[in-house]
C-alpha positions as CSV (number, residue, x, y, z in Angstrom):
1,M,67.9,16.1,39.9
2,N,67.0,12.8,38.3
3,W,64.7,13.4,35.4
4,R,64.4,9.7,34.3
5,V,61.8,8.8,37.3
6,P,59.3,11.5,36.4
7,A,59.6,10.8,32.7
8,A,59.0,7.1,33.1
9,I,55.8,7.8,35.3
10,A,54.6,10.3,32.7
11,V,55.0,7.7,29.9
12,L,53.3,5.0,32.0
13,V,50.5,7.3,32.6
14,L,50.3,8.3,29.0
15,L,50.1,4.7,28.0
16,A,47.5,3.7,30.5
17,W,45.3,6.7,29.3
18,V,45.8,5.6,25.7
19,G,45.0,2.1,26.7
20,F,41.7,3.2,28.6
21,E,40.6,5.1,25.5
22,I,41.2,2.4,23.3
23,G,39.3,0.0,25.5
24,R,36.3,2.2,25.6
25,A,36.5,3.3,22.0
26,G,33.0,2.5,20.2
27,G,31.1,2.1,23.3
28,D,29.6,5.7,23.1
29,I,28.2,5.1,19.7
30,Q,24.6,4.1,19.9
31,V,23.6,1.4,17.3
32,A,20.5,2.7,15.3
33,R,17.3,0.5,15.9
34,M,15.7,-0.8,12.8
35,A,12.0,0.3,12.6
36,A,9.4,-2.6,12.4
37,P,6.3,-2.6,10.6
38,N,3.1,-1.5,12.3
39,T,0.0,-3.7,12.2
40,L,-3.4,-2.6,13.2
41,S,-6.6,-4.8,13.4
42,H,-10.1,-4.0,12.5
43,G,-10.6,-0.6,11.2
44,R,-11.0,1.8,8.3
45,V,-8.0,3.5,6.2
46,Q,-8.7,6.0,3.7
47,G,-6.5,7.9,1.0
48,K,-7.2,11.5,-0.1
49,R,-6.3,13.4,-3.4
50,I,-5.9,17.2,-3.4
51,D,-9.4,17.5,-4.8
52,G,-10.9,15.3,-1.9
53,R,-11.5,11.8,-0.8
54,S,-9.9,9.1,-3.1
55,W,-10.9,5.8,-1.5
56,S,-11.7,4.2,2.0
57,L,-11.4,0.5,2.9
58,D,-12.7,-1.4,6.0
59,Y,-10.4,-4.0,6.9
60,D,-9.3,-7.1,9.2
61,T,-5.6,-6.0,9.6
62,V,-3.3,-3.6,8.0
63,T,0.6,-3.5,8.2
64,M,2.4,-0.4,7.5
65,S,5.9,-0.3,6.1
66,P,8.5,1.2,8.4
67,D,8.7,4.4,6.3
68,G,4.9,4.5,5.9
69,S,5.0,4.6,2.1
70,Q,3.1,1.3,1.7
71,A,0.2,-0.5,3.5
72,T,-0.6,-4.1,3.0
73,I,-4.4,-4.6,4.0
74,A,-6.0,-8.1,4.5
75,H,-9.8,-8.9,4.0
76,V,-11.2,-5.7,2.6
77,R,-15.1,-6.2,3.6
78,D,-16.4,-2.7,2.5
79,G,-14.1,-0.7,0.3
80,K,-15.1,2.7,-1.6
81,L,-13.5,4.3,-4.5
82,H,-14.9,7.8,-4.3
83,R,-16.2,9.8,-7.4
84,A,-16.8,13.4,-7.5
85,G,-20.6,13.8,-8.1
86,K,-21.3,10.2,-8.7
87,P,-21.9,7.2,-6.3
88,D,-18.9,5.4,-4.9
89,V,-17.7,2.3,-6.6
90,L,-17.9,-0.5,-3.8
91,M,-15.1,-3.1,-3.5
92,K,-14.5,-6.4,-1.8
93,A,-11.2,-8.1,-1.9
94,D,-8.9,-10.7,0.0
95,G,-5.9,-8.2,-0.1
96,V,-5.1,-4.6,-1.1
97,T,-1.4,-3.1,-1.2
98,V,-1.6,0.8,-1.0
99,N,1.1,3.0,-2.4
100,T,0.4,6.1,0.1
101,I,2.5,8.3,-2.0
102,T,0.9,7.9,-5.3
103,N,-2.6,6.7,-4.1
104,D,-2.6,3.5,-6.1
105,L,-4.2,0.2,-5.2
106,M,-2.9,-3.3,-6.1
107,V,-5.9,-5.5,-5.4
108,T,-5.4,-9.4,-5.0
109,G,-7.4,-12.3,-4.4
110,P,-11.0,-12.8,-5.4
111,V,-12.1,-9.1,-5.9
112,T,-15.6,-7.6,-6.7
113,F,-16.2,-4.0,-7.8
114,T,-19.8,-2.7,-8.1
115,E,-20.8,0.7,-9.6
116,Q,-23.9,2.3,-10.4
117,A,-24.1,2.4,-14.3
118,A,-25.6,5.3,-16.1
119,S,-28.4,3.1,-17.3
120,G,-29.6,2.8,-13.5
121,H,-28.3,-0.9,-13.5
122,K,-25.7,-1.9,-11.1
123,R,-22.4,-3.0,-13.0
124,T,-20.3,-5.7,-11.3
125,F,-16.6,-6.5,-12.2
126,E,-15.4,-9.9,-10.7
127,T,-11.8,-10.7,-11.2
128,K,-8.6,-12.3,-9.3
129,G,-6.6,-9.1,-9.4
130,A,-6.7,-5.5,-10.3
131,H,-4.8,-2.1,-10.2
132,Y,-6.6,0.9,-9.4
133,N,-4.7,4.2,-10.1
134,G,-5.9,7.0,-7.8
135,G,-4.5,10.0,-9.9
136,T,-6.4,9.1,-13.3
137,H,-9.3,6.9,-11.6
138,E,-8.6,4.1,-13.8
139,L,-9.2,0.5,-12.6
140,Q,-7.1,-2.1,-14.6
141,L,-8.3,-5.6,-14.7
142,D,-5.3,-7.6,-15.9
143,H,-6.9,-11.2,-15.3
144,T,-9.9,-12.8,-16.7
145,A,-12.9,-10.7,-15.7
146,T,-16.8,-11.1,-15.7
147,I,-18.6,-8.1,-15.9
148,T,-22.3,-8.1,-15.1
149,E,-24.9,-5.3,-15.8
150,G,-28.5,-6.1,-15.3
151,T,-29.2,-9.5,-17.0
152,A,-26.2,-9.1,-19.3
153,K,-23.0,-10.9,-18.5
154,V,-19.7,-10.9,-20.5
155,V,-16.3,-12.5,-19.8
156,V,-13.2,-10.7,-21.0
157,A,-9.6,-11.5,-20.9
158,K,-9.0,-8.1,-19.5
159,A,-10.5,-4.6,-19.2
160,V,-9.8,-1.1,-18.2
161,A,-12.5,1.1,-16.6
162,N,-12.2,5.0,-16.1
163,F,-14.6,5.9,-13.2
164,R,-13.9,9.6,-14.2
165,T,-15.3,9.4,-17.6
166,G,-17.3,6.2,-17.5
167,E,-15.4,4.8,-20.5
168,I,-14.6,1.1,-20.4
169,T,-12.3,-0.6,-22.8
170,L,-12.7,-4.5,-23.0
171,G,-9.9,-6.9,-24.0
172,R,-10.6,-10.1,-25.9
173,I,-14.2,-11.5,-25.0
174,E,-14.1,-15.0,-23.8
175,G,-17.0,-17.5,-24.1
176,T,-17.9,-21.1,-24.3
177,K,-20.4,-22.9,-26.7
């Protein structure tokens, strides 16, 4: 019996099968889709600590990062920094970036914070940017800030306000003659 013909057919079938498998290689691997940021319009977002609410912000738009660790909020109309047993600190700002893991807020643009002072007057902080640490309840004003309480008004290079203790540390006082 002639074995060369069946061997040649077997080799051709093997080569055809290898060629087919090489041709379809990589076609069955699905390419991972990149997650896009999510954007929401006109609503309220809030952060929470273990001991309760931390802050809440009414916004025009919010864009969440794909992993959900950061939110960029535009035009905060009615923001509140919540304090246990005390009135909330009110906030208005052009933009806020929230780290949802640490509960920290980076506030940009013209920003105004208003709190009820121990004297009964409203205390207002106006500046161009701030950082609020949700864990320590500290507001850091790193830009020139105008602080108003009642009829008193002072302009400082920077300030740190601890909303838990009520302590305020002022930087260099700026004034004009």
